[in-house]
N, C-alpha and C positions, 0 to 999 in steps of 0.2 A: 026507790024506783026511778032518780036521779042519778046513780051510780049504777043503774045499767044501762043506762038510755049511756053513756060513756063508756062504760064496754066495750057498746055496739060499734058507738060509732070507729072505735081502737081498732076494733075485731078488723070494720069496714074498712079501715082504710092502710090494715098491715094486706086484704085482701084488692089490691088497686097499689101494693105494690109490687106486689104478685105480680101480679097481673101484665108490669109492663113489661118491654122485647128488651130483650140484650141488649148492651150496646154496641154499636159497632167498631170492630176490627180495624187498625190501623192499614191499610191500605201496602199491602206488597211494593216494598222500592222498585223505583220501574229501568231495568238495562236496558245501557246507551251504548254508545261507538261512534267516537270525534272520531269524524274524517277532513282535509282538508283537500281543495283540490284544484288548478291553476290549468294549462289551455291558451295557446297564442292564433294569432293568422296576421298570414304577413300579407302586403300587397302592393306596391310602387306605386305609390304618391301622385297625384295630377294636379295639384296645387301648386305653388309653392310663389312666397311670397316677398322682394326685395324693397330693400332700402336703405336709400343712398346720398348723399348731401354733395348737394351744389355748393361750389367754395369756392375765392380768392379775397388773397389780402396784399395788404396794401394802405398805402393814407388818406389815399383818398374816399368818403365815405361813398356817398352819392358815385362814385360811378364804378366801385362796386359793387354796388346795390342794384343797379342799372345789370350788371353783364351780368348779375348771378340771377337777374329779371328775365334775360336773351334765354341767358345757357334754359331755364326753364319753363318758358315758351315753346324751345324747340324740342324736349320734351314729352307734352305736353301731346305735341304735334305729334309723335309720331307718337305714339301712344294712341291716340284719335284713330286717324289712322288704320292700330290695327285689330281699334272693335275694343278696347279696354273702354268700358260705363267709367265717365267719370264719378259714381259712388266707387267703384276700388282701389279710386286715387287719395293719396290725403297728400296733400304740396301744403308743407305748415308753412309757419310765417315767417319772415327773415329776424337771424338774430346778428346784433353785432361782437363782439366779442375784443376788446386790447388785447396787444400784446407785446408783451411785457419781455426786457430784458438785464437780467446787474451786469456792471460792470462797477469796479472800482464802489465793491457797497451803496452801489446807489441805484434804483429800476428805473431803470430808460424806455419811452414809449416807440415804438420800434415798428407797427400800425398795427394797422384791426384785419381782425377777421368775419368776416360778413359771409353767415348760412344758410342755405336750406334744406331742411330734410325730407325728404318725401320717400312717403312710402307706396307702392305701388303692391296688390292681389291678382295675382295674376291665372281666371280658372283654368287655361292652359298652361300645364309646366314648357314646350316644347315651348311659349310664345318669349320668352326672361330671358336665355340667353341671347339673339338678336338680338334683344333689344339694353341687351346692357353691353354687349358691341357698337351699340350703337352709343349709349351712354358718355361710354370711354370714349370715343371720334369725340366727343361733341361735347369737349370738356366739364364730363364727369371726371373726377381727382380720388374719386374714395367709396364703397362702393363695399358694404356688410354683403355677410356671409349668405347666401341663400335660407328663408328656409319649407323645407320642405312640405303640404299637407297631404292629407284622406281627408277626397269630400266623402267619400262617406262611412266613415271612419265611426259614428253611431249603427250601424249594422252590422259591420266589421267586428264590433267590439260584445252586441247583445248575439253573433257566434260563439266569439268567441266562450263567450260567457256560459250559450247553452253546453261547449261543448267538457265547459271547468266545472262545472258539475253533474255529466256523465262521470265523469271523469272520476269524480269522489264520489259517485254509486258503487261504479263498480269498483273501487279505492273498499270500500265497507263489504260490498258481496265479498269479494275473495277475502279477506281477515275475515268474516261469521262462519261461512265457511270450511278456513283453518278452527277457529275456533269450535264449530258444530253448533253453530247455534244462525237464526234464521234472520234476514231482515227486514220487522212488520209494518214499521212507518220512520218519516220523517222529524225529526220532535222540531228541531227550530235551523235554521239557515243562514251566516251572515251571505254579507257581501265585501268585500275585504280588499278588495282591486277599485281604481280609476280609473274615469272615460281617457284619459288622454290617455288616447298610445305615444308608448316609450319609441322611441325613432333607435334604427338599429342599421347602422348603412349596413350592405356589403357591395364591395368590391367586385365590379365588371369585370369581366376579363378584354384587354385591350381592343382585338380580333372581333371580340364582338361590339363597341363602341359606338356611334353612331355622332360622337361630340367625346369635347373631352369635362364637360359638368357633365355626373350624374347622379342621378338623387339618389339609387341602389332601394330599398328597399326596405317599409316601413313595418317596424312588428307593436300589433298590439295585443294588449297581454290581459288577463281576468286571473283574481281567486278567490276562488270562494269555501266559509268553514261549512260542512253540516251534521248536525248532532242526529242516526238514527236510535231509533228503539229496533229492539231486538225479543223473541220470542227463545223455546227451546233450550234455556237454560237451566240449570234444576236449580 
């Protein structure tokens, strides 16, 4: 009787094994197509940042500081009259630099340079040329190259990004059609560019220029990488 029970259990086990569903087949590999797309948008900058140095050289540091302070006050007054807000002006603390000269192998003090650096952000790019001329006529001797900026750089970048995605899709559709397949979806999308606009200056014709200081144009570029899934392939 004990042997019979064991045989019966064995038969039941075999029956259960035979009733198990077949193992799931490995999914077929997904066919994809990788492409990149890029686009750019150009615009004339409407903001400018101007950096200048108010500096004097000599031996009398207090007198030099007083002169630099006087020039600075004149510049700040002019900026106020132009309507430039104080939050747009950086007027750094005065710095004093000893000036030396080597003579007969010996270092000799020949004076001091008293310097104050100023950085002004003009929301109206047209204001900076007039102020620059005023500054040079009122004691400023050293000015850095102006930095032109776009106030709507973020919006322009989003526009370029949208166009880059459309360019990538168009390229993928053309390649898929040539290969006899179709695009069924987007597998992945990666942004490769940075939002900081890349500057490209375009020289204007002299006959069209109202000023000798021209901002040219800034180009905002965007680049993406996309992977599309395909159907219709054997």
